[in-house]
N, C-alpha and C positions, 0 to 999 in steps of 0.2 A: 429473452428475458432482460429486464432492465432493473438495476438496483441503484439507489442513491446513498452515498456515504456522506454523512454530515458530521464535521467536527463540531463539538459543542462550543458555544460562545464562551461560557464560563465553566471551566473544568479544571479541577486540581488533578494534574497528571495527564491530561490530554485524552479524555474519553470521547467516544463517537457513537453514533447509531447508524445502522444500515437499514433502509426501508425498501420495500418492494414498490411496484407501481401503484398499489392501492393505498400506500402510506402506512402499511403495517411494519412494525419493527421485526426484522428477521435475524439480525445479528447485533450484538453490542460489543463495543471495544472499550476495555477498561485500561486506563493508563496507570502507571505507578508514579506516585508523587515523589518528587525529587530524585528521579532515576536519571543518572548521567547517560544511560544507554537508551533512554526513551522507550522502555519496555512497555509493550501493549499486549493484552490478552484478548483474543477474539473468541466470543462465545455465541452459541446459537440461541434461539428464542427461549429454550428451556434452561439456559444457564450452563450448558456443557461446554467445557473448554475444547476448542478446535485447533487453534494455532497460537503461537507466541511470536511476536516480532520484536526485535531489539536491534539497536545500532551497534556498530563496532565501537569499542571504548575510545580508541584514538585513531583519527584519520589523518594520514599524511598526504597521499596523492588521490586516494579514492574514498568517497563517502559510501559506506556499505551498511545495509540492513540485513539481518539474518532472520530467516523464517524457520520455526520449529513446529513439529506437530504436537498434539496433546501429550504424547509420551516423552517429549523433550528431544526427539531425534531431528537432526537437521533435514530440512526439506529443500532448501536452496538459499540463495542470497541475491539481493538486488543491489547493483552498484552503479554509481554515477562517477564518471571520470571528471576530476576537478577542472581539467582544461578543455573539456568538450564544449563546443558552441551550440550543439543541437540539443533538443529536448528529448534525448534518448537515454535509455538505461540498459545496463547489462543484466541478464538473468543467468546466474551461474549455479552449477552443481544441482540443478533440478533433475528429476528422472527423465524428463523430456526436454527438447530444445525449444526454449522460449526466446523471442525477440520482442523488445519494447521500443518502438521507433516513433519519433516525433520530429517535427521540423523546428527551425530556429525559434520563432515566437509562437508556435502552435500550442493551443490548449488541448489538443487531441493527440492521444497516443494510440497507435495501432499495435495490438498484441497478437503475435503469431505463435503457433505451436507446431513444431516440425514443418516449418515453412508453409503452413496453411493459416488463413485468417481464423482467428480464435475469439478475439474480443476487441471492443473499442472503449477506451477510457477517455472521458471528457472531463477536464478540470474547470471548475468555475470558482472564481475568487470574488469575495466582497471584502468590505472593511472589517467584517466581524466573523465571518464563517467561511471555511474552505469546504467546497462540495465537490464530490467526484461522482460521475455517472458511469456505470459499467453496463455495457450491452453485449450480450453473447447468446448463442444458442446452446452452449455447453452448460446447462443448468446444474448438472451434477458436480461441476467444478467451481461453483460460485464461492464456497468458502475459501478455496485457494486463491481465487481472483481477488477476494476481499483482502486476504493477507498480503497479496502483492501490492494492492493499492495502499494499504497502510504502510508497507515497507517503502514505497515510492514517496509517500507523504513524509515519513520519518527522514528519509535521505534529503528531500527538498528542504525541510525545516532545519536540519543539521547544517546544510550548506549555507542557508540564509543567516543562521545564527553565527557561524564562523566568519562570514564575510562582512557582517555588520559590526 
């Protein structure tokens, strides 16, 4: 299955939509306006809250985004080492072992779960919109994968904002 995550061109708070291959909206991401932690709420098509993603308040060496389930319990965190030259991310404190690996200038990230191929994330940038394509056979895990993509996007945005 393939999903496309599109960050909205003009959005107060950083909202996004997630569409399936037919162009139907399957998830929405609502950002919080003026949130220093870039808090985002992921909802299904019926409006039910599935996950919350937010950044760490202060980043010294690592840029980190936290993922919480609908009940507010921690699911895991996505981390980018400030001094890493590769396009890879750490996935920590999840119930299973995830690895998110990319190459130096690559727009593609390979996501593995318990050392098995799990999903491929392709990043597409334009002047106006960030797009992420997620491909996986693990259809039942799509909401978690969307949360991981939003966390990666939050970490990337946080790094770019701090470096500029």
